[in-house]
C-alpha positions in Angstrom: 8.4 -48.6 6.6 9.4 -45.7 8.9 8.6 -45.9 12.6 8.7 -42.3 13.8 6.9 -42.8 17.1 9.6 -43.8 19.6 9.1 -45.2 23.1 11.0 -43.0 25.7 11.6 -46.0 27.9 13.2 -48.6 25.5 13.7 -46.7 22.2 11.5 -49.0 20.2 9.8 -47.4 17.2 6.2 -47.6 16.0 4.2 -46.6 12.9 1.3 -44.9 14.6 0.6 -43.1 17.9 -2.0 -45.7 19.0 0.6 -48.5 18.6 3.0 -46.5 20.8 0.3 -45.9 23.4 -0.5 -49.7 23.6 3.2 -50.6 23.9 3.8 -48.1 26.7 1.4 -50.1 28.9 4.1 -52.8 29.0 6.2 -50.3 31.0 3.5 -48.7 33.1 1.8 -52.0 33.9 -1.6 -50.5 32.9 -4.2 -53.2 32.0 -7.4 -51.4 31.1 -9.2 -54.4 29.6 -10.6 -56.8 32.3 -12.0 -60.3 31.9 -15.6 -60.6 33.2 -14.9 -64.2 34.2 -11.8 -64.0 36.3 -11.1 -60.2 36.5 -7.6 -60.7 34.9 -6.4 -57.5 33.2 -4.9 -57.0 29.7 -3.0 -54.3 28.0 -5.2 -54.4 24.8 -8.6 -55.7 23.8 -7.4 -58.3 21.3 -5.5 -60.2 24.0 -8.6 -60.1 26.2 -10.7 -61.6 23.4 -8.2 -64.5 23.0 -8.1 -65.0 26.7 -11.9 -65.4 27.0 -11.6 -68.6 24.9 -9.9 -70.2 27.9 -13.2 -69.9 29.8 -15.4 -71.1 26.9 -13.0 -74.0 26.2 -13.5 -73.3 22.5 -10.5 -74.6 20.5 -11.6 -75.1 16.9 -8.0 -75.5 15.5 -6.6 -78.9 16.2 -3.1 -80.3 15.6 -3.1 -83.3 13.3 0.0 -84.7 15.0 -0.9 -84.7 18.7 -4.6 -83.6 18.7 -4.0 -80.5 20.8 -6.5 -77.8 20.2 -6.0 -74.0 19.9 -8.4 -71.0 19.9 -6.6 -69.4 17.0 -5.1 -70.6 13.7 -1.9 -68.6 14.2 -1.3 -70.5 17.5 -1.8 -73.8 15.8 0.7 -72.8 13.1 3.3 -71.8 15.7 2.7 -75.0 17.7 3.2 -77.2 14.6 6.8 -76.1 14.5 7.4 -78.2 17.6 6.7 -81.3 15.5 8.4 -80.1 12.3 11.4 -78.7 14.1 11.1 -75.5 12.0 12.8 -72.4 13.6 12.4 -69.7 10.9 13.6 -66.8 13.0 17.4 -66.8 13.5 19.6 -64.7 15.7 22.3 -62.8 13.6 24.7 -63.0 16.6 24.8 -66.7 17.5 22.5 -68.2 14.8 20.2 -69.7 17.3 16.7 -70.4 15.8 13.3 -69.6 17.2 9.7 -70.6 16.4 8.3 -67.1 17.0 9.6 -63.6 16.1 8.8 -62.4 19.6 11.1 -65.0 21.2 13.9 -63.9 18.8 13.5 -60.2 19.9 13.6 -61.2 23.6 16.7 -63.4 23.0 18.6 -60.6 21.3 18.6 -58.7 24.5 21.0 -61.3 25.8 23.6 -60.0 23.4 22.7 -56.3 23.7 22.3 -56.4 27.4 19.1 -54.4 27.1 16.8 -54.6 30.1 13.9 -52.3 29.4 11.5 -53.5 32.1 12.4 -52.1 35.5 11.1 -52.9 39.0 9.7 -49.8 40.7 10.6 -51.3 44.1 14.3 -52.1 43.7 15.1 -50.8 40.2 16.3 -54.2 38.9 16.0 -54.5 35.2 14.6 -57.4 33.1 14.8 -58.3 29.5 11.0 -59.0 29.2 7.8 -58.0 31.0 6.8 -61.5 32.1 10.1 -61.8 34.1 9.4 -58.4 35.7 5.9 -59.6 36.7 7.3 -62.7 38.3 10.0 -60.7 40.1 7.4 -58.4 41.7 6.0 -61.3 43.7 9.3 -61.3 45.7 8.3 -57.9 47.1 4.7 -58.8 47.8 5.7 -62.2 49.2 2.5 -63.6 47.7 2.9 -67.4 47.1 -0.6 -68.7 46.5 0.4 -72.1 45.1 1.5 -74.6 47.8 3.1 -78.0 47.6 0.9 -80.6 49.4 4.0 -82.7 50.2 6.4 -80.1 51.5 4.3 -77.1 52.3 6.5 -74.8 50.2 4.7 -71.9 48.5 5.3 -70.7 44.9 4.1 -67.5 43.1 3.1 -69.3 39.9 1.4 -72.6 39.2 4.0 -73.6 36.7 6.7 -73.3 39.4 4.7 -75.5 41.7 4.3 -78.1 38.9 8.0 -78.1 38.2 8.8 -78.4 42.0 6.5 -81.4 42.4 8.7 -83.4 40.1 11.3 -83.3 42.9 8.9 -85.6 44.9 7.6 -87.7 42.0 11.1 -88.1 40.4 9.5 -87.3 37.0 11.9 -86.1 34.3 9.8 -85.6 31.2 12.5 -83.8 29.1 15.1 -86.3 27.8 18.3 -85.6 26.0 18.4 -87.3 22.5 22.2 -87.7 22.8 22.7 -89.4 26.2 19.1 -90.0 27.3 19.6 -88.0 30.6 16.2 -86.8 31.9 15.4 -83.3 33.2 12.5 -81.8 35.1 12.5 -78.6 33.1 12.8 -77.8 29.4 15.2 -75.0 30.2 17.6 -77.4 31.9 17.5 -79.7 28.9 18.4 -76.8 26.6 21.4 -75.9 28.8 22.5 -79.5 28.9 22.3 -79.9 25.1 25.1 -77.3 24.8 27.4 -79.8 26.4 27.1 -82.0 23.4 27.0 -79.3 20.7 29.7 -77.2 22.4 27.6 -74.1 21.9 28.6 -71.1 24.0 26.4 -68.3 22.9 27.0 -65.9 25.8 30.2 -63.8 25.5 31.8 -61.6 28.2 32.3 -58.1 26.8 35.5 -57.6 28.9 37.6 -60.7 28.0 35.5 -62.4 25.3 35.3 -65.6 27.3 32.2 -67.6 26.2 29.6 -69.4 28.3 26.8 -71.9 27.6 24.5 -70.3 30.1 23.5 -66.7 30.8 23.7 -67.2 34.6 27.3 -68.4 34.3 28.1 -65.2 32.3 26.5 -63.0 34.9 28.5 -64.6 37.7 31.7 -64.4 35.6 31.2 -60.7 35.0 31.7 -60.2 38.8 35.3 -61.2 38.3 35.8 -57.9 36.3 33.5 -55.7 38.4 34.6 -57.0 41.7 31.0 -57.1 42.8 30.3 -59.3 45.8 26.6 -58.8 46.6 26.3 -61.6 49.1 27.7 -60.6 52.5 28.3 -62.7 55.7 26.5 -61.2 58.7 29.1 -62.6 61.1 32.4 -61.3 59.6 31.4 -59.0 56.8 33.1 -61.0 54.0 31.5 -60.6 50.6 30.9 -63.3 48.0 30.0 -63.2 44.3 27.5 -66.1 44.6 24.9 -67.1 47.2 26.1 -70.7 47.2 29.6 -69.5 48.2 28.1 -67.4 51.1 26.1 -70.4 52.3 29.2 -72.6 52.3 31.2 -69.9 54.1 28.6 -69.5 56.8 29.1 -73.1 57.9 32.5 -72.0 59.1 30.8 -69.9 61.7 28.0 -72.3 62.6 30.3 -75.4 62.6 27.8 -77.2 60.4 29.4 -80.0 58.3 26.5 -81.8 56.6 28.7 -83.9 54.2 30.2 -86.9 56.0 32.8 -89.4 54.8 31.5 -92.9 55.0 35.0 -94.2 55.8 36.2 -92.1 58.7 33.0 -90.0 59.4 34.9 -86.7 58.9 32.5 -83.9 58.1 32.8 -81.2 55.3 31.1 -78.0 54.6 30.5 -78.9 50.9 30.1 -81.9 48.7 33.2 -81.1 46.5 35.5 -81.1 49.6 34.1 -84.5 50.6 34.7 -85.9 47.1 38.4 -84.7 47.2 38.8 -86.2 50.7 37.5 -89.6 49.6 40.5 -89.9 47.3 42.7 -90.1 50.5 41.0 -93.4 51.3 40.9 -94.8 47.7 44.5 -93.7 47.0 43.4 -91.9 43.9 45.9 -89.0 43.1 45.1 -88.2 39.5 46.9 -84.9 39.3 50.7 -85.3 39.1 53.5 -82.7 39.2 55.6 -82.7 36.0 58.8 -81.8 38.0 58.8 -84.2 41.0 55.9 -86.5 40.1 54.1 -85.9 43.4 50.4 -86.7 43.2 47.4 -84.6 44.3 43.7 -85.3 44.9 42.6 -82.1 43.0 44.0 -79.7 40.4 44.0 -76.7 42.7 46.4 -78.4 45.1 48.7 -79.3 42.2 48.7 -75.7 40.9 49.6 -74.4 44.4 52.3 -77.1 44.7 53.9 -76.1 41.4 54.7 -72.7 42.9 57.2 -74.5 45.2 59.3 -75.2 42.0 58.6 -71.9 40.2 58.9 -69.6 43.3 55.8 -67.8 42.1 54.1 -65.7 44.8 51.1 -64.1 43.0 49.2 -62.9 46.1 50.7 -59.6 47.4 49.9 -57.8 50.6 48.7 -54.3 49.9 50.2 -53.0 53.2 53.8 -54.5 53.2 54.2 -55.9 49.7 55.0 -59.4 51.0 54.2 -62.1 48.5 52.4 -65.4 49.1 52.0 -68.6 47.0 48.4 -69.1 48.3 45.5 -66.7 48.7 44.6 -68.3 52.0 48.1 -67.5 53.3 47.7 -63.8 52.2 44.3 -63.6 54.0 45.9 -65.1 57.2 48.7 -62.6 56.9 46.3 -59.6 56.4 45.0 -60.4 59.9 48.4 -59.5 61.3 47.9 -55.9 60.2 44.3 -55.6 61.3 44.5 -57.9 64.4 41.1 -59.1 63.4 40.0 -62.5 64.7 36.5 -63.0 63.2 36.3 -66.7 63.7 35.0 -67.3 67.2 34.9 -70.6 69.1 31.3 -71.4 70.2 32.7 -73.2 73.4 35.1 -70.6 74.8 34.6 -67.6 72.5 38.3 -67.4 71.7 38.9 -65.7 68.3 41.0 -66.9 65.4 42.4 -65.3 62.2 41.2 -68.2 60.0 38.6 -70.9 59.8 41.3 -73.6 59.7 42.8 -72.4 63.0 39.3 -72.4 64.5 38.7 -75.9 63.3 42.0 -77.1 64.7 41.3 -75.4 68.0 37.8 -77.0 68.3 39.4 -80.4 68.5 40.8 -79.4 71.9 37.2 -79.3 73.2 36.0 -82.4 71.3 39.3 -84.3 71.9 39.0 -85.4 68.3 42.2 -86.7 66.7 41.2 -87.7 63.2 44.7 -87.9 61.7 46.2 -91.4 62.4 49.7 -92.6 61.8 49.9 -95.5 59.4 53.0 -96.9 61.2 51.7 -96.8 64.8 48.5 -96.2 66.7 49.3 -92.6 67.6 46.8 -89.9 66.3 46.9 -86.2 65.9 44.6 -83.2 65.8 46.1 -81.7 62.6 47.7 -83.1 59.4 50.8 -81.0 59.9 51.5 -82.7 63.3 50.9 -86.1 61.7 53.4 -85.3 58.9 56.1 -84.2 61.4 55.5 -87.4 63.5 55.7 -89.7 60.4 59.3 -88.5 59.7 60.3 -90.3 62.9 59.4 -93.5 61.2 60.6 -92.7 57.7 63.8 -90.8 58.7 63.0 -88.1 56.3 64.9 -84.8 57.0 63.7 -82.3 54.3 65.0 -79.1 55.9 68.7 -78.1 55.5 70.5 -75.5 57.7 73.1 -73.0 56.4 75.8 -75.4 57.7 74.4 -78.3 55.6 72.9 -80.2 58.5 69.5 -81.7 57.8 66.4 -81.6 60.1 62.9 -83.0 60.3 61.4 -79.5 61.1 62.0 -76.1 59.5 62.3 -74.3 62.8 65.4 -76.5 63.7 67.1 -75.6 60.5 66.8 -71.9 61.0 69.9 -69.9 62.4 69.6 -69.4 66.1 70.6 -66.2 67.9 72.7 -66.6 71.1 73.3 -63.9 73.7 76.9 -62.9 74.4 78.2 -63.7 77.9 
């Protein structure tokens, strides 16, 4: 049947003008039908009548499987699909099934990118109206539901109930494959894709697939270059909030993740895990050329450039190439003379966080890098490596004359003044 009446906001068609008028309330937020019990507003009268059954507690339609009652027969029929597993509404893009046609329509916006519901405060778009309504609470700062254990406030009761599972440890949603428990059904759905291998979210730029819409959104910033999270200390931008928070610890000096073996602190848990392999002797990533082992895959990839000579990071000012991004960033500071990393003790500036960390050991007198051959210790791993060559006799640097040295500076040609 033709649907000639089109919504100017989202393009959806309707068979009659009154249907269009009702639909437009989802964009305007108009809710002319108000409950006399709790004053909650609704876009149309039918929804109000169904809502009133909440106050009367009348639920004449009962599920024969679990005994749950419903105010309407259609709600019971939809609910019974939870027990039967029936999902009659299937997405034509990824074949995912849904129990309700409305959920299918909302899901399809994941593929089309349609976000018809826009916040009037910040113009952020949303795929469905309920997400917009939840978002609006960010601007009002209203958080009426408070945790009795922690004091944290939430804009919705369901968010508070989910949060309380942090304190109770309750994980009511269990994976049928590995029996891992989750506090939220959405987290279980995401986890299930690990077992099924399902990756329904596809990047429109490179066709890379993801098992979660959030991961896709973050990946898209690789193509757009968007870095919406900016450090207030040095102005550096990041694609993710977690990356910014980790970076800010470089300025504050906070290192909340501590090694139980040597008490060395780290800004993030992943760095701690890599470091612990130094104590356990676990070097699972090996170079295929020289068989040298590494604690993580990133260090192996960087090492391989020693053999290949690859220098993929190019300075935009002088075209000098570097094997590591961190080396390029340090080099860039030679052009700008910027020293954004300040020592909190003496206010001396440094071009990189690593140089700041090394400098701070001057104040703390910390020497965390100890020689395995003698009792001597050092402030930096590079100084330890140089020292250990005095025990091993290793001379890895060769001069143009063929003579070998323990340090690269000694192997370089020296300029002599003419007498």
